C-alpha positions as CSV (number, residue, x, y, z in Angstrom):
1,M,0.0,0.0,0.0
2,R,2.8,2.3,0.9
3,Y,4.6,1.7,-2.4
4,L,1.4,2.2,-4.3
5,S,0.9,5.6,-2.8
6,I,4.5,6.6,-3.7
7,I,4.0,5.5,-7.3
8,V,0.8,7.4,-7.7
9,L,2.4,10.5,-6.2
10,F,5.4,10.2,-8.6
11,F,3.1,9.8,-11.6
12,S,1.1,12.9,-10.6
13,V,4.2,15.1,-10.3
14,S,5.7,13.7,-13.6
15,H,2.4,14.2,-15.4
16,S,2.2,17.8,-14.2
17,C,5.7,18.6,-15.4
18,V,4.9,17.2,-18.9
19,I,1.7,19.3,-19.4
20,A,3.1,22.4,-17.8
21,Q,4.1,23.8,-21.3
22,E,0.5,23.3,-22.5
23,R,-0.9,25.2,-19.5
24,V,1.3,28.3,-20.0
25,D,-1.2,30.0,-22.3
26,Q,-4.4,28.8,-20.8
27,F,-5.1,32.1,-19.2
28,T,-4.3,33.9,-22.5
29,R,-6.8,31.6,-24.3
30,F,-9.4,32.2,-21.6
31,L,-9.1,35.9,-22.3
32,E,-9.4,35.4,-26.0
33,Q,-12.4,33.1,-25.7
34,T,-14.4,35.4,-23.4
35,N,-13.9,38.4,-25.7
36,H,-17.2,39.8,-27.0
37,E,-18.2,43.0,-28.7
38,T,-20.8,45.5,-27.6
39,I,-22.8,48.0,-29.6
40,S,-23.8,51.4,-28.2
41,D,-25.9,54.2,-29.6
42,R,-24.1,57.0,-27.8
43,V,-21.5,57.5,-30.5
44,S,-24.2,57.5,-33.2
45,L,-26.2,60.1,-31.2
46,V,-23.3,62.5,-31.0
47,E,-22.4,61.9,-34.7
48,A,-26.0,62.7,-35.7
49,E,-25.7,66.0,-33.8
50,R,-22.4,66.8,-35.5
51,I,-24.0,66.2,-39.0
52,L,-26.8,68.6,-38.0
53,A,-24.4,71.3,-37.1
54,E,-22.3,70.8,-40.2
55,Q,-25.4,71.2,-42.4
56,D,-26.4,74.5,-40.7
57,W,-25.2,77.3,-43.1
58,G,-26.8,80.1,-41.2
59,I,-29.0,81.1,-44.1
60,H,-32.6,82.2,-43.4
61,M,-35.4,83.4,-45.6
62,H,-37.6,86.3,-44.3
63,A,-40.8,88.1,-45.6
64,H,-42.2,91.5,-44.5
65,Y,-45.5,93.2,-45.1
66,Q,-46.4,96.7,-44.0
67,E,-49.8,98.6,-44.3
68,R,-50.2,102.2,-43.3
69,W,-53.3,104.5,-42.8
70,G,-53.5,108.3,-42.5
71,D,-50.9,111.0,-42.9
72,G,-48.2,112.5,-40.7
73,F,-45.7,109.6,-40.7
74,I,-42.2,110.8,-40.9
75,E,-39.5,108.2,-41.3
76,D,-35.8,108.2,-42.2
77,D,-36.5,106.3,-45.4
78,I,-38.4,108.8,-47.6
79,E,-39.6,105.9,-49.7
80,Q,-41.3,104.3,-46.8
81,S,-42.9,107.6,-45.7
82,M,-44.5,108.0,-49.1
83,S,-45.6,104.3,-49.3
84,Q,-49.0,103.1,-48.2
85,R,-48.1,99.4,-48.5
86,I,-44.7,97.7,-48.6
87,Y,-43.8,94.1,-49.4
88,R,-40.3,92.7,-48.7
89,V,-38.9,89.2,-49.3
90,G,-35.3,88.3,-48.8
91,V,-32.5,86.1,-47.5
92,D,-30.4,86.6,-44.3
93,W,-27.0,85.1,-43.8
94,D,-25.4,85.0,-40.4
95,I,-21.8,84.6,-41.1
96,L,-20.1,84.5,-37.7
97,K,-22.0,84.3,-34.4
98,S,-25.0,81.9,-34.4
99,G,-24.3,81.4,-38.1
100,Y,-22.1,79.7,-40.7
101,M,-18.7,79.9,-38.9
102,A,-20.2,79.2,-35.5
103,S,-21.8,76.0,-37.0
104,R,-18.4,75.0,-38.5
105,L,-16.8,75.4,-35.1
106,K,-19.6,73.5,-33.4
107,A,-19.2,70.7,-35.9
108,K,-15.5,70.4,-35.1
109,E,-16.2,70.4,-31.4
110,L,-18.8,67.6,-31.9
111,A,-16.3,65.7,-34.0
112,S,-13.9,65.8,-31.1
113,K,-16.7,64.7,-28.8
114,V,-17.5,61.8,-31.1
115,R,-14.0,60.6,-30.8
116,I,-14.0,61.1,-27.0
117,E,-17.2,59.1,-26.9
118,E,-15.6,56.3,-28.9
119,L,-12.8,56.2,-26.4
120,N,-15.2,56.2,-23.6
121,E,-17.2,53.4,-25.3
122,S,-14.0,51.4,-25.4
123,K,-13.5,52.0,-21.6
124,R,-17.1,51.0,-20.9
125,A,-16.7,47.9,-23.0
126,K,-13.5,46.9,-21.2
127,E,-15.2,47.5,-17.8
128,S,-18.2,45.4,-18.9
129,L,-15.8,42.7,-20.1
130,Y,-14.0,42.8,-16.8
131,V,-17.2,42.3,-14.8
132,Y,-18.1,39.4,-17.0
133,R,-14.7,37.7,-16.8
134,F,-14.5,38.2,-13.0
135,A,-17.9,36.6,-12.5
136,L,-17.1,33.9,-15.1
137,L,-13.9,32.9,-13.2
138,A,-16.0,32.6,-10.1
139,D,-18.5,30.4,-12.0
140,L,-15.7,28.2,-13.3
141,F,-14.4,27.9,-9.8
142,E,-17.8,26.8,-8.5
143,H,-18.0,24.1,-11.2
144,E,-14.6,22.7,-10.2
145,S,-15.2,23.1,-6.5
146,R,-18.4,21.1,-6.7
147,E,-16.3,18.1,-7.8
148,L,-14.2,18.4,-4.7
149,L,-17.2,19.1,-2.5
150,L,-18.9,15.9,-3.8
151,E,-15.7,14.0,-3.0
152,R,-15.7,15.5,0.5
153,I,-19.4,14.6,1.0
154,G,-18.7,11.0,-0.1
155,I,-15.8,10.7,2.4
156,L,-17.7,12.3,5.3
157,E,-20.9,10.3,4.7
158,D,-18.9,7.0,4.8
159,Q,-17.2,8.1,8.0
160,N,-20.4,9.3,9.5
161,S,-22.2,6.0,8.9
162,H,-19.2,4.0,10.2
163,F,-18.8,6.0,13.5
164,I,-22.5,6.1,14.2
165,R,-22.3,2.3,14.4
166,L,-19.2,2.5,16.6
167,R,-20.9,5.0,18.9
168,E,-23.9,2.7,19.3
169,D,-21.5,-0.1,20.2
170,G,-19.8,2.2,22.7
171,H,-16.4,2.3,21.0
172,V,-16.3,6.1,20.4
173,L,-17.6,9.2,22.2
174,P,-20.5,11.1,20.7
175,E,-18.3,14.2,20.1
176,T,-16.5,12.3,17.4
177,V,-19.7,11.8,15.4
178,I,-20.7,15.4,16.1
179,R,-17.4,16.7,14.5
180,I,-18.0,14.6,11.4
181,E,-21.6,15.7,11.1
182,Q,-20.5,19.4,11.5
183,R,-18.1,19.0,8.7
184,L,-20.7,17.3,6.6
185,E,-23.3,20.0,7.1
186,E,-20.8,22.7,6.3
187,V,-19.8,21.0,3.0
188,T,-23.4,20.3,2.1
189,L,-24.3,24.0,2.6
190,R,-21.4,25.1,0.6
191,Y,-22.4,22.8,-2.2
192,A,-25.9,24.2,-2.3
193,S,-24.6,27.8,-2.3
194,S,-22.3,26.9,-5.2
195,R,-25.2,25.6,-7.2
196,A,-27.1,28.8,-6.4
197,Y,-24.3,31.0,-7.7
198,S,-24.0,29.1,-11.0
199,D,-27.8,29.3,-11.5
200,S,-27.6,33.1,-10.8
201,F,-24.7,33.5,-13.2
202,S,-26.5,31.7,-16.0
203,S,-29.6,33.8,-15.4
204,I,-27.8,37.2,-15.3
205,F,-25.2,36.8,-18.1
206,Q,-27.1,34.3,-20.2
207,D,-23.8,32.8,-21.4
208,Q,-24.2,30.9,-24.6
209,G,-20.7,29.8,-25.5
210,P,-19.3,26.6,-23.9
211,E,-15.8,27.1,-25.3
212,Y,-14.5,28.7,-22.1
213,R,-15.3,25.4,-20.3
214,S,-12.0,24.1,-21.6
215,F,-10.3,26.4,-19.1
216,R,-9.9,24.9,-15.7
217,I,-8.7,27.0,-12.8
218,G,-7.1,24.1,-11.1
219,D,-4.9,23.3,-14.2
220,A,-3.8,26.9,-14.7
221,P,-0.3,27.8,-13.7
222,R,0.6,30.6,-11.3
223,Y,2.2,33.7,-12.7
224,Y,5.1,36.0,-11.9
225,L,4.1,39.6,-12.7
226,D,6.6,42.2,-14.0
227,L,5.4,45.1,-11.9
228,T,7.9,47.6,-13.3
229,G,6.9,47.0,-16.8
230,A,3.2,47.2,-15.9
231,Q,3.6,50.5,-14.1
232,E,5.5,52.0,-17.0
233,T,2.5,51.6,-19.3
234,L,0.4,53.7,-16.8
235,S,2.5,56.7,-17.7
236,N,1.9,56.3,-21.4
237,D,-1.7,55.6,-22.2
238,P,-2.2,56.7,-25.8
239,Q,-6.0,56.7,-25.6
240,R,-6.0,58.9,-22.5
241,M,-3.5,61.3,-24.1
242,E,-5.7,61.5,-27.2
243,E,-8.7,62.3,-25.0
244,I,-6.9,65.1,-23.2
245,R,-5.7,66.6,-26.5
246,L,-9.3,66.6,-27.8
247,Q,-10.6,68.2,-24.6
248,Q,-7.9,70.9,-24.9
249,H,-9.1,71.6,-28.5
250,I,-12.7,71.9,-27.2
251,I,-11.6,74.4,-24.6
252,E,-9.6,76.5,-27.1
253,Q,-12.6,76.7,-29.5
254,K,-15.1,77.6,-26.8
255,H,-14.4,81.4,-26.9
256,H,-13.4,81.6,-30.6
257,L,-13.8,85.0,-32.2
258,A,-16.5,83.7,-34.5
259,N,-18.6,83.0,-31.4
260,Q,-18.3,86.6,-30.1
261,V,-18.7,88.8,-33.2
262,S,-21.9,89.1,-35.2
263,L,-21.8,89.6,-39.0
264,N,-25.0,89.5,-40.9
265,A,-25.7,90.1,-44.6
266,S,-29.1,90.2,-46.3
267,L,-30.5,90.6,-49.8
268,D,-34.1,91.8,-50.2
269,Y,-36.6,92.3,-53.0
270,N,-38.9,95.2,-52.2
271,R,-42.2,96.4,-53.7
272,A,-43.7,99.7,-52.5
273,H,-47.3,100.9,-53.2
274,R,-47.2,104.7,-52.8
275,F,-50.0,107.0,-51.8
276,D,-49.8,108.7,-55.2
277,N,-50.3,105.4,-56.9
278,R,-46.7,105.3,-58.3
279,N,-45.5,101.9,-57.4
280,R,-41.9,100.9,-57.2
281,D,-39.9,97.7,-57.2
282,F,-36.3,97.6,-56.1
283,A,-33.6,95.4,-54.5
284,S,-31.5,96.2,-51.4
285,V,-28.4,94.8,-49.7
286,R,-27.7,95.2,-46.0
287,V,-24.6,94.3,-44.0
288,S,-24.4,94.6,-40.2
289,L,-21.5,94.1,-37.8
290,K,-21.7,93.8,-34.0
291,V,-18.5,93.6,-31.9
292,P,-18.6,93.3,-28.1
293,L,-16.7,96.0,-26.3
294,S,-16.4,94.3,-22.9
295,P,-12.7,93.9,-21.9
296,K,-12.9,90.1,-21.3
297,R,-10.4,88.8,-23.8
298,N,-7.6,88.6,-21.3
299,A,-9.9,86.9,-18.8
300,T,-10.9,84.4,-21.5
301,R,-7.3,83.5,-22.3
302,N,-6.6,83.1,-18.6
303,W,-9.6,80.8,-18.3
304,E,-8.3,78.7,-21.2
305,R,-4.8,78.4,-19.7
306,Q,-6.2,77.5,-16.3
307,S,-8.5,74.9,-17.8
308,I,-5.7,73.2,-19.8
309,S,-3.5,73.3,-16.7
310,N,-6.2,71.6,-14.7
311,L,-6.5,68.9,-17.3
312,Q,-2.8,68.2,-17.2
313,Q,-2.8,68.1,-13.5
314,L,-5.7,65.7,-13.5
315,V,-3.8,63.3,-15.8
316,M,-0.8,63.4,-13.5
317,E,-3.0,62.6,-10.5
318,E,-4.7,59.8,-12.3
319,Q,-1.4,58.2,-13.2
320,L,0.0,58.5,-9.7
321,N,-3.2,57.1,-8.2
322,A,-3.2,54.2,-10.7
323,K,0.4,53.4,-9.8
324,K,-0.5,53.3,-6.1
325,E,-3.5,51.1,-6.8
326,L,-1.5,48.7,-8.9
327,L,1.1,48.5,-6.2
328,M,-1.5,47.6,-3.6
329,L,-3.0,45.0,-5.9
330,Y,0.5,43.6,-6.5
331,S,1.1,43.4,-2.8
332,A,-2.1,41.4,-2.3
333,Y,-1.2,39.2,-5.3
334,V,2.3,38.4,-3.9
335,Y,0.8,37.6,-0.4
336,K,-1.7,35.2,-2.0
337,Q,1.2,33.6,-3.9
338,K,2.9,33.0,-0.5
339,Q,-0.3,31.6,0.9
340,F,-0.6,29.2,-2.1
341,V,3.0,27.9,-1.5
342,T,2.1,27.4,2.2
343,L,-1.0,25.3,1.2
344,E,1.1,23.2,-1.1
345,K,3.4,22.3,1.7
346,D,0.4,21.7,4.0
347,L,-1.0,19.3,1.4
348,E,2.3,17.5,1.3
349,L,2.3,17.1,5.1
350,V,-1.2,15.8,5.1
351,Q,-0.4,13.3,2.3
352,E,2.6,12.1,4.3
353,R,0.4,11.7,7.4
354,I,-2.1,9.7,5.3
355,R,0.8,7.4,4.2
356,V,1.9,6.9,7.8
357,D,-1.7,6.3,8.9
358,I,-2.2,3.7,6.3
359,V,0.9,1.9,7.5
360,Q,-0.3,2.0,11.1
361,R,-3.8,0.7,10.2
362,T,-2.4,-2.2,8.4
363,S,-0.7,-3.4,11.5
364,I,-3.9,-3.3,13.6
365,S,-5.7,-6.6,14.1
366,E,-8.6,-7.1,11.7
367,G,-10.9,-7.9,14.6
368,E,-10.2,-4.6,16.4
369,P,-12.5,-1.7,15.5
370,I,-10.9,1.5,14.1
371,A,-11.8,4.1,16.7
372,R,-10.1,7.1,14.9
373,P,-12.0,8.8,12.1
374,L,-10.3,8.8,8.7
375,L,-10.5,12.6,8.3
376,L,-7.1,13.1,6.9
377,H,-8.5,12.3,3.4
378,D,-11.1,15.0,3.9
379,D,-8.4,17.4,5.2
380,A,-6.4,16.8,1.9
381,V,-9.5,17.5,-0.3
382,A,-10.3,20.6,1.8
383,I,-6.7,21.9,1.3
384,R,-7.1,21.3,-2.5
385,L,-10.3,23.3,-2.3
386,E,-8.5,26.1,-0.6
387,M,-5.8,26.1,-3.2
388,L,-8.4,26.2,-5.9
389,E,-10.1,29.2,-4.2
390,L,-6.7,30.9,-3.9
391,K,-5.8,30.3,-7.5
392,K,-9.2,31.8,-8.5
393,Q,-8.4,34.9,-6.4
394,L,-5.0,35.2,-8.0
395,L,-6.5,35.1,-11.5
396,Q,-9.2,37.7,-10.5
397,D,-6.4,39.9,-9.1
398,L,-4.8,39.7,-12.6
399,L,-8.1,40.8,-14.1
400,R,-8.2,43.8,-11.7
401,M,-4.7,44.8,-12.8
402,D,-5.5,44.2,-16.5
403,R,-8.5,46.6,-16.2
404,M,-6.1,49.4,-15.4
405,L,-3.6,48.8,-18.2
406,H,-4.0,49.7,-21.9
407,V,-1.6,46.8,-22.8
408,P,-2.8,43.2,-22.1
409,I,-1.5,42.0,-18.8
410,T,-0.3,38.8,-20.4
411,H,2.7,40.9,-21.7
412,F,4.0,41.1,-18.1
413,L,3.3,37.5,-16.9
414,E,5.6,34.5,-16.6
415,A,4.0,31.1,-15.9
416,I,5.5,29.3,-12.9
417,H,6.0,25.6,-13.8
418,T,5.7,22.7,-11.4
419,D,9.5,22.4,-11.1
420,G,9.8,26.1,-10.1
421,S,10.9,27.4,-13.5
422,S,9.1,30.2,-15.4
423,E,8.2,31.0,-19.0
424,P,6.6,34.0,-20.7
425,A,2.8,33.8,-21.2
426,E,3.0,34.3,-25.0
427,P,2.3,38.0,-25.3
428,G,2.2,37.7,-29.1
429,I,-1.2,35.9,-29.0
430,A,-4.1,38.3,-29.6
431,V,-5.7,39.0,-26.3
432,L,-7.9,41.4,-24.5
433,K,-9.4,43.5,-27.2
434,Q,-11.0,46.7,-25.9
435,Q,-14.6,45.7,-26.6
436,R,-16.7,42.9,-25.3
């Protein structure tokens, strides 16, 4: 029996080393397989508004009719003072403020906002994808954990039946059976809650693709993370830099001269019916200019400089806070790596105790009842369950860090093999597109 256990253990370790290379890219493939696209109407809405502004030429048609009674009207226009009835039809063109140039400027501003909305849509899609993957990892964990929970339930039920009979025969104390029943109830409750989570996941996300089921958390390797490389990318996010540049452009256009000065031109056709019955038809052209005299140009420039300065300061604060958050996530990640190694050693100790216990039991007379519960097997499965839980948390921490980076986190990972060696996690594979 002892030699059989050693052979099984040796085979397990050897098999793990052989398939380590195959597992290196499992997390990368998982990210690929869970990549979906989303469609939003927000960009289309802003684009439609931009087209409306671009098609506004500032041209308006107007019509005028005037009827007069009696005498004694004195007006600047002698023609009007001698006319009983006047018809006027024409076209107005607002060239600057509230007109052609203002519409062109607004169209450019909206074009910038369209691009900003596209960048924001990319962020929202990545955030949505992060939530989905985070929950999916938990669901995959629940599926795998139920296998171990069923194994524990089988072990505990066998032990419980055996020691109930021993208690009835007076060979063991009731507290031994109570401890077994306590474990059994805890595991049964956890199994039920695991099923409830999977049902809730399927209901909320309505996942239709089974391809991600090929990814098993228990088979995935652990990863070293290149923290320095990951932090460097936080200082050079091209999408964020583009968004800031577009916002600066919007600020600079907000108080453009074309939005301050009014320039209007009109062309009219006039028909006047005079009191002496001598009618007259004529055309007229009118140009008007209105320039604000308030001394706010310097204040406007100061506002623009301050606004741009605030944007740049905001970017610096965002980068610093992101680096701090990434460092905290990394610290938690490393601590969990340490916990995982501790659990690996705990499992080795329990497996050794199982081997010793088997040897001791074989030396006991067959007629003598076994008065000690075989809970070491349950302890071993419980540790494997904790290791699975910890590995899920490690992968979820990687997802948290990936959400902060504009470069896929797989570029900064090295898979830890069973023998302690490491290997890059294939950054060349297409992973983590920005949309779900």
